[in-house]
C-alpha positions as a Markdown table, in Angstrom:
| # | Residue | x | y | z |
|---|---|---|---|---|
| 1 | Met | 129.9 | 58.5 | -53.6 |
| 2 | Val | 128.3 | 59.7 | -56.8 |
| 3 | Gly | 129.6 | 63.2 | -57.0 |
| 4 | Gly | 126.6 | 64.9 | -55.3 |
| 5 | Leu | 124.4 | 65.1 | -52.3 |
| 6 | Ser | 122.4 | 61.9 | -51.8 |
| 7 | Phe | 119.8 | 60.7 | -49.4 |
| 8 | Ser | 119.4 | 57.3 | -48.0 |
| 9 | Val | 116.2 | 55.6 | -46.7 |
| 10 | Asn | 116.7 | 52.6 | -44.3 |
| 11 | Gly | 120.4 | 52.5 | -45.3 |
| 12 | Lys | 119.7 | 52.4 | -49.0 |
| 13 | Met | 120.7 | 55.2 | -51.4 |
| 14 | Cys | 117.4 | 56.7 | -52.7 |
| 15 | Cys | 117.8 | 60.0 | -54.4 |
| 16 | Gly | 119.8 | 63.2 | -54.4 |
| 17 | Val | 121.3 | 66.1 | -56.4 |
| 18 | Ser | 124.1 | 65.9 | -58.9 |
| 19 | Gly | 125.1 | 69.2 | -60.3 |
| 20 | Asn | 121.7 | 70.8 | -61.1 |
| 21 | Ala | 120.0 | 67.5 | -61.8 |
| 22 | Leu | 117.8 | 65.4 | -59.6 |
| 23 | Met | 119.4 | 61.9 | -59.2 |
| 24 | Val | 116.7 | 59.2 | -58.8 |
| 25 | Arg | 117.2 | 55.5 | -58.0 |
| 26 | Val | 114.6 | 53.6 | -60.1 |
| 27 | Gly | 116.2 | 50.2 | -60.4 |
| 28 | Ala | 117.8 | 48.5 | -63.5 |
| 29 | Glu | 114.5 | 47.1 | -64.6 |
| 30 | Ala | 112.7 | 50.5 | -64.8 |
| 31 | Arg | 115.7 | 52.5 | -66.1 |
| 32 | Glu | 114.9 | 52.2 | -69.9 |
| 33 | Arg | 111.3 | 53.1 | -69.3 |
| 34 | Met | 112.3 | 56.2 | -67.3 |
| 35 | Leu | 114.8 | 57.3 | -69.9 |
| 36 | Ala | 111.9 | 57.5 | -72.4 |
| 37 | Glu | 110.4 | 60.3 | -70.3 |
| 38 | Ser | 111.1 | 64.0 | -71.0 |
| 39 | His | 114.1 | 65.6 | -69.4 |
| 40 | Val | 115.5 | 62.3 | -68.2 |
| 41 | Arg | 119.0 | 61.1 | -69.0 |
| 42 | Pro | 121.3 | 58.3 | -67.9 |
| 43 | Met | 123.4 | 58.8 | -64.8 |
| 44 | Val | 127.1 | 58.2 | -65.7 |
| 45 | Phe | 129.7 | 57.9 | -63.0 |
| 46 | Gly | 133.4 | 57.5 | -63.9 |
| 47 | Asp | 132.7 | 56.8 | -67.6 |
| 48 | Arg | 130.1 | 54.1 | -66.9 |
| 49 | Pro | 126.3 | 54.3 | -66.7 |
| 50 | Leu | 124.8 | 53.4 | -63.4 |
| 51 | Ala | 122.2 | 50.8 | -64.1 |
| 52 | Gly | 119.6 | 51.7 | -61.4 |
| 53 | Phe | 119.8 | 55.5 | -61.6 |
| 54 | Val | 118.7 | 58.3 | -63.9 |
| 55 | Leu | 119.2 | 62.1 | -63.8 |
| 56 | Ile | 116.3 | 64.4 | -64.3 |
| 57 | Asp | 117.1 | 67.9 | -65.6 |
| 58 | Pro | 115.5 | 70.9 | -63.8 |
| 59 | Ala | 112.7 | 71.2 | -66.4 |
| 60 | Gly | 111.6 | 67.7 | -65.4 |
| 61 | Phe | 111.0 | 68.6 | -61.7 |
| 62 | Arg | 110.0 | 72.2 | -62.1 |
| 63 | Thr | 106.7 | 71.8 | -60.3 |
| 64 | Asp | 106.1 | 70.4 | -56.8 |
| 65 | Ala | 103.9 | 67.7 | -58.3 |
| 66 | Ser | 106.7 | 66.5 | -60.7 |
| 67 | Leu | 109.3 | 66.6 | -58.0 |
| 68 | Arg | 107.0 | 64.6 | -55.7 |
| 69 | Lys | 106.4 | 62.0 | -58.5 |
| 70 | Trp | 110.2 | 61.4 | -59.0 |
| 71 | Ile | 111.0 | 61.2 | -55.3 |
| 72 | Gln | 108.0 | 58.8 | -54.8 |
| 73 | Arg | 109.3 | 56.6 | -57.7 |
| 74 | Ser | 112.6 | 56.4 | -55.9 |
| 75 | Leu | 111.0 | 55.7 | -52.5 |
| 76 | Asp | 108.9 | 53.0 | -54.0 |
| 77 | Phe | 111.9 | 51.3 | -55.5 |
| 78 | Val | 113.9 | 51.5 | -52.2 |
| 79 | Ala | 111.0 | 50.2 | -50.2 |
| 80 | Ala | 110.7 | 47.2 | -52.4 |
| 81 | Lys | 114.3 | 46.2 | -51.9 |
């Protein structure tokens, strides 16, 4: 659906890979806050930004701890839906 490999949790899209970036669902409310972090950029699909998703470039999930942090943010958002 979004041009990459994605994973769902309880039927809700959670996170995935788009090109070499990590795609993370954080919700529209948290998106701007996440974009302020290093190595994070908006996710654009078909010329329009997706409100609830961000892309993290490889430098932003280089360590196991940083990868876990991003995936947990996505899991937390999906669990709250």
